[in-house]
N, C-alpha and C positions, 0 to 999 in steps of 0.2 A: 823565449826558445830556449828548450830546456840542455839540459846538461848534465854529467854524472857527479855525484859527491859521496866518496867512501865514507862509512862508519870510520874509519880512522880520521879523515880527513875530519870529520864532525867532533871527533872526541878532542883531535887538536885543537881544534877551533875554538870550542868552548873552555880549554884548558886558557888560548890564548885570551879570550875573552874577560875570563877570572883575573886573570894576570895584570892584563888593563885597567882594571877597575870598572867604575860604573860608566863611564864614555860622559858623564853631564858635563857641558860645560856652561852650564847658567846660560841656555838660550831663554828659560821663560820667563827669565826675570832681569832683575838689575836696574840701576836706579839711574842711568841715561836716561835724560828727558829727549834728547835729539829722536826726529821720528826715526822708524826703524826701517829696512830695505829690503829684501828676501827676495832672493833668488829662483824659480821655478823653472827647471832643466827638464828639455823631452828630447829624446832620442832624434826622431823622424817625423814627417812633417803633420800625421794624423793625431798622434800624441800631442804636440806642441798645439795644434789648430782646437783640439778638444778643452785643452788647457783657456785659449786663447778667448774661448768662449764666457769666460765669467771674467775677461781682464778689459779694462777701460785702457787703449795705448793711448798716451799722451805724446811717445815721441819712437822712430825707428831710427837704427841708426846702424851705420857701419863701423866695425870694433875689430880692425886683426883679422879680415875678411870675413867677420861673422855677422848675422843681423842678429840685432836687439832691439826688444822693444821692451821703451819703459812706461810704466802707466801704474794704473790703482786696482785691485781688487777691492771690491766694496770702500773701505777707506783705507788699505794698506796698500803703501808704495810695495811696488815689486819688478822686478825685472825678469822677461821672461826669452827665454831662448831656445834653441834647438840644438845638441849636442854634434848632431849625428851620429851613425851609427858605429859600436864596434867602441872599445878601453882605450886607443889611442885618442880617435876623438872627442871620448867623453873626458880624458884629462885634456887634453889640451885646449876644449872650448873651457871647460868651469876653473881652468887656469888664469885664461884670455880675464872672465868674468870679472872673480875674485881678485884679477892683478888690477883692472879699468874700474871697477867700481867700487864704494862701501856697503859691501853687501854684510848682515848679519847675520843670515846662515843660507842655508841652502835645502830646495826641495826640491824632488825627482818625483815626475810623472809619468807614468809610464806604461808599456805592456810587457807581459815576462810569460813562462811556459813554470808550470807550477803541476803538484801532485794535488791539488788542489783543485775545486770547480772552475767550470768556465764563467767569465764574469766576477767571482771572489778578488777581494781587495786584499794585497796583505801587506804589511808593514813589520817587514823583520828590525829585528833588535841590531842586527849589524850583517856587512855584506865582506867576503873574500873573492879573493880570484884564486889561482890555480897554485899562486906561492902559498896558500894559506893563510899572511897575513892578514887579520879581521879590524874594519872600521868600522866601530862601533857608532852606532845612530845616538844620539841625544837622548838620556831617560829622560829628562823633564820633559821632551818634546814626542819620547812614547809614549809617556803617563797622559801626554794631551792629548794625544792620536786615541788610546782605550777610552777617556771619555764619550771623545768627538764620536767616534766608533758607533756609539747607540745613542744617539741625539737623531730625533727622529727628520730634523732637515737636512740631514746627508741622505740623498735621493738616489740609488742604485739604479742602474736601466736590467731589465732581465731581457729585452724585447730587439731586437736588429735584425735590417735587411743586410742580408748575408749577399756578399758581392758578388761570390761565386758560384751563385745560387740562383743567376738573375733577378739581383737584388728581394729574392723568397724572402718574406718576413719568419721569423724564427724566433720564436720563444723557449728559453728556458722554464723547465718546470720546477725551478725553486728560485726565491728572492737571495742574491747574492749579498756574500756577508762578507763584512771587513776582519779580520784578522790581524792581529797586532801580537807578533815575538817571530822567534824562530829565526834561522840562519838564512840567507840569501848568496848564490853563489854566480859570479860572473866569469865567462868568459869567452873569447872567441876564435876564427880561426884566421886575421887576415895577419897575425905575424908583426913586424915591424913596417908593416904597408899600409895606413889608414885607409878605412872603406871609401871610397869616392862616391858619393851623391852624382845624379842625372838630373841637369833642369827637367826633362822632361818625365819624370820618374813616380810622377804622382805621389798621391798619398805617405807610400813609403819607402821609396829611392830617392825620392825629389829634394832637391836642396833648399825649399821654404815650402813655407804653408800655401797649399792650392788655394783658388776661391772655390771651391768645392768638394766637398768629399762624402764620402759613404754615412748615409746618417741613420739615424734610428727610427723606429717604430715605438713612441710608447705607450706598451701595453697599460693594461688595468687588471685591477684585480690581485696585485701581487703581494703576497705575505707580507707581514712586517720583516724591517730591517734586524738581520740579526748578529752577532757572535759566537765564535767557541774559543776554547782555550788551545793556546799554540804551544806547544813542549821546546823549553831552552833551545837543544839541539837540533831541532825538527827542520829541516830543510825545506823550505816551504817557495822559493821562488829560483829562477836561474834565468840571468836575463846577460848582455852585451855592453853593460855600461858603467854598474852602481857602485863597482866596489872601486873603477878610478875616481870617480865620481866622487868616493867618500875622504878617498885616499888625498887628494887637492884640497876638501875640505879641513882633512886634519892638520895638511901642512900650513893652511891659511886659519890658523885656529878658529875656525867657524862650526858652529853645529850644523847636521846635514840631517836628514830622514827622507826615506822613498816609501812613494804610494806605487805598486805596482799591480797592475790589473792582471789575470788572466787570463790570455789568448786562446790559448791550445793545454786543456786540462782534464778533468772528468768530468762525467755529467752533460756529456755533449748529445743535443736532443737528434742531431743529424747523425750519431752513431761515425763521423769520419775517423781518421785512420792516424789520429795526432801531427804533430809537427812534419812539412810547415800547412800541410791543407786544413789543420783546426786554425792557423795563426792567419790564416787570408781572411778565413770566412769568418771570423770574431774579433780581428782586432779593434773596427769600429766597436763594438760594444764594451770592450777591455778598454781603449783609450777615453771613453766617457765616463767608465765609471775610476777610475785613476781619476781624473781631470775634477769627478763631482767631491772625492773624496780628499785629494789635496788640497783644494782649492776651499773647502770649509775647512781644514786646518788652519791652512794660511790666515783665515782671518778669524780665530781664534786666537792667534799670536799674538804677544805687545805689541802697540804701535808708537 
C-alpha cells in the first residue's frame, strides 16, 4: 500500500542511518550452541498462508489473543504469526511474540506498494514511519539476503490467477527480481484505533488463515531470476506495518529484516490504475513471492 515520502525525509533518514551505525546485531553468528528460533510475521491471512506452505506446524497456541504457530521450516525452528493490519496491530503483536517466546530474530513476509515492478521482492536496509525514526535491518542479515537473492533455489512466480478478473491467468512479461537495499516507509490512517479483522473477511480482512485462498498458475519459460543495485536513499517499498515491527525488534535487542513483494507497482500487464485495484489483483502473487524469498532466507540462518 503506497504512500508519499519527500526528498527531505529521505535525506534525513539517510543521516539518521549514518548516525546509528551499521545496525548489525550479530544475528548471523555467535557462539550460542542452543537451537535458534526465528519469528516470521505477516499482516493478513493470505500473506501468512503463503508462509505456512513452507512450514511444518507442530503446535498452534493462543497467546494474549493472538494465534501463534510453532513449528519447523526445514530444520530451522520458527514461530509464525499474523500481526493484523496497521502499525498498532503490528507493534502489539510483535511485542507479544517477543515477550512470550525466546526469539533470535524477526523476519517479515508480506506485500507492499512500490515504484518497482509488480512481483518484485524488496528487502530495504531500514524502515521508518511518519516520525522519520529509522529502524535499520541487521546488516549481516542484509548481506545474507544479497547472497540468497542470486541463488537458483529462490523461485519467484510470474503468473497468477487474478481474483478480480474471474480468476483469469495473468503472466508478467518478466521474471520478478529480489532487490536488497533502499528505504521502506510505513504508515496507516487508523490513528490510535487498531484496525479490526473480520472472521468472515477472507484472505485480506479475515482474522486467521483461510482453508483455501487464491492460487497461482505456475507459468513456464520464465527468464532467470535477476537482481539490480539499489541506492541507499531510494524509496523502494511502502507498507502499513514494518516500521512498527522494526521498532519492537530494536527495543527487544533482536535483529529483523523484511521481505516485501510488490502487489501494486509498475509493469502491470493488465494496465490497472494503481492501488487499491492492483493490490486486489496481485496480492496472491506478491504474497507467494515474499514467502519464497523469506523462507529461503530463514533456512540459511544459523540453527
